[in-house]
N, C-alpha and C positions, 0 to 999 in steps of 0.2 A: 089414268088421268095425268101422268107426268108430262104429257105434251101440252097441258094447259097452264103449267106453272113456269114462269120465267124468273130465274134467280138473278137479282141485280148485284153485280160485282162492283160496287162503288167503293173500291179499296185500292191498296197499292198492288203491284204485280205479284210479289211473293205470296201475299195473302190470297189473292185471286187464284193463283195456280194451286195453292194448297187446298182451297175450297173446291176447285174443279176436280182435283184428284180424288177427294173424299166423295164427291157426288157423281163421279164417273160410273156409268152403268145404271144409274138411278134417274138422274135428271136428263132432260133433252135440251132445254133452252137456257142460255145464259145471256144476261144483258150487260153490254159494255157501254157505259155512259161517258160523259165528258171527263170526269176525274181520271179514270183509268186510261182512256184513249189519248188524252192530251199528255199524259205522263209517258206513255210507252209507244204510242203510235200504232200503225197497222199491224205490227208484229204481234200485238195482243190478240187480234182476231185470228191471225194465222195459227198461233199456238193452240188456241181453244178449238179451232176447227180441226187441227191435227189430232186432237184428243177425241174427236167425234161429236162435239157439241154443235148445235145450231146456235147462231148468234143474232141477237137483236142489237143493232148498233144504234144507240139512242143519243144522237148528237143534236136533234131538234134543229135542223137546218132552217135558217131564216135570214134571207138576204135578197138582193134583186134576182129576178129569174135567171139571168145569165150566169151568175155566180153559183146559184143553187143547182142549176143543170150540170155545170162542170164538176161541182163537188159530188153530186149524186153519181155521175158517170164513174168517177174514181172510186167511190165507195162500192159500187156494184162489182167491181173487179175483185174485191176481197172475198166474195163468196158468202156474204152474210145473208140471213133469211128475212130480216125485217130492218127497215130504216125509218126514222122519224123525221118529220118536217113540221114546222108550226103552221097550222091552218090560218092563223092571224096574218100571215104574209099574203093572203089572197089566193084566189083560184089559179091565176096565171103562174104564181110561184109554185103552187102545188103541182100544176101540170108540168112545169119545167123540171121538177124533181122526178116525176114519173117518166118523162121522156129521157132524162139523163140516166136514170137507172136502166131503162131498156137498152139504151145505146151502149153503156158500159158493159152490161152483162153480155150483150151480143158480141162485142169485141173480145171479151175474155173467154167466151164459150162456157159461161156458167148460167145457172138459173137466175132469172130476174128476181131481186128481192121484193117483198111486199112493202108497199108504202103506207105508213101510218101517219095520219095528220093529228097532231096534238091540238086539243081544243082548249080547255082551261086547266092550268096546272092544279094538281090536287092540293097544293099548299095554299091556294087562293080561296078566299071566301068573298062574300058580297062587299065587305069593306075594302078588301084589297083590289077588287075590280073597280070600285068607285074611285079609288085613288088614282087609277090610270085612265079614268074617263069613261068607264063602262057603267051606266046606271042600272043595268038589269042584273038580276040574281044569276048565280053561276049556271043554273039549269037552262036559262034562256040563252045565255051566251054560248054554252056548249051546243045547243040546238042550231044557233045561227052559224057557228063555225063548222058544224057537221055538214050543213048544206054546202058551204064553201069547199070542204074536203071532197064531197061527192062530185061536185061540179068540176073539180080539178083532177079527178081520176084517181083519187087515193083508194087503196084497197080496204081501208078501215080507219078507225079513229082511236085515239088515246083519250080516255075520259075517266072520271072517278066512278066508283061503283054506284054512286047515287044516280048517275045518268045512264047507266048501262041499259036498263029496260027501254028507255026512250030511244036510245041509239039503235038497239036491235030492231025496234018497230020501224024506225025510219029507214035504216040501211038494208034491212033484209037478212035472211038466214045465212047467206054466204059471206057477209062482211066480217072483218075482224073488229072486235070490240075489246080493246086491251085496257085493263084497269090497274093502274098503280093505286096507292092508298088502300091496300089490302092488309088488314091486321087480324091475326087470330084473336078470339075473344080473350079479354084480359090484358092484351098487349098495349104498350104505350104508343099513342098515335104519333109522338114525336112532332115533326114539323108539318104533318099532314092535317089538313082542315076538313076534308071530306073523305070519310073512310067507311069500310064495311068489312065483315068477316069474309074469309074465302068462300064459304058455302053461300052466303048471301049474294056475293058478287057473281058467282056462277049461276045461281038461280035467277038472277036479274037479267042474264043474257050475255055476260062476259065470255069471250072466246078464250082469252088468256089473262092470267093474273101475274102482275109484276110484284114480286115480294123480295125485299132486300134484308134489312136488319133483323126481322123476326127469325130469319134463317141464318144469315151470315154472322150475326152477333151472338147466336145461341151457344151455350156451352157444348152442345152436340148438334151441329148443323144438319147432319144426316137424319137424326131423330126428329128434329124440328120440321124438316122437309117432308118426311114420311107421315108425320101427323097431319100436315096440311093436305097431302095427297089423299089420305084416308078420309079427311073431312069432306072433300069434294067428290069422292068416288060415288058413282051411282046417279049423279045429276046429269 
């Protein structure tokens, strides 16, 4: 089950590398988000790839299609395995990201990354959506944006575990359904509004779980990671 868990390295570079060293040979996937990438740049991805990890570059691209296509083309050259884009940018923007990834990967001679469309951030609840003019509850907005993602050619979606079953039914067995907002039983939810345990997320249809602080902030990150692997094994 290690291939199903993506460890979020939302830290500084020395901490990220120290965590990667400890998890080497155990974990397969690491997530590099905006905090780390904006601080260190593409060299972050290169160093983690050299260590043998697959990387989910979670920059949540969101701009006009031309800009997103260019950014995606450059990202693809880094050899990452997954890239995120905001579905709320519309199907044309999602399609531009897909085309940019394919173009950049072909030019660099690397495998094309999988494109994940972010639906509704796991920190948002109904009140937060209403604040930005969305009157529907999160589950309905996630469904709406999943249709946008599919129409734009994304390989899957990012959603909370609460929507994973519905996404699996809509998108089919081969789609990626990547769920942040995963917390082991008894863990602090922090700034997440829509959460579930690792076992519940996988049982609902998640293909991958994004887990950060319950592992990276643990006294023993390796032990915390292995407990989660054990929890989802056999599902």
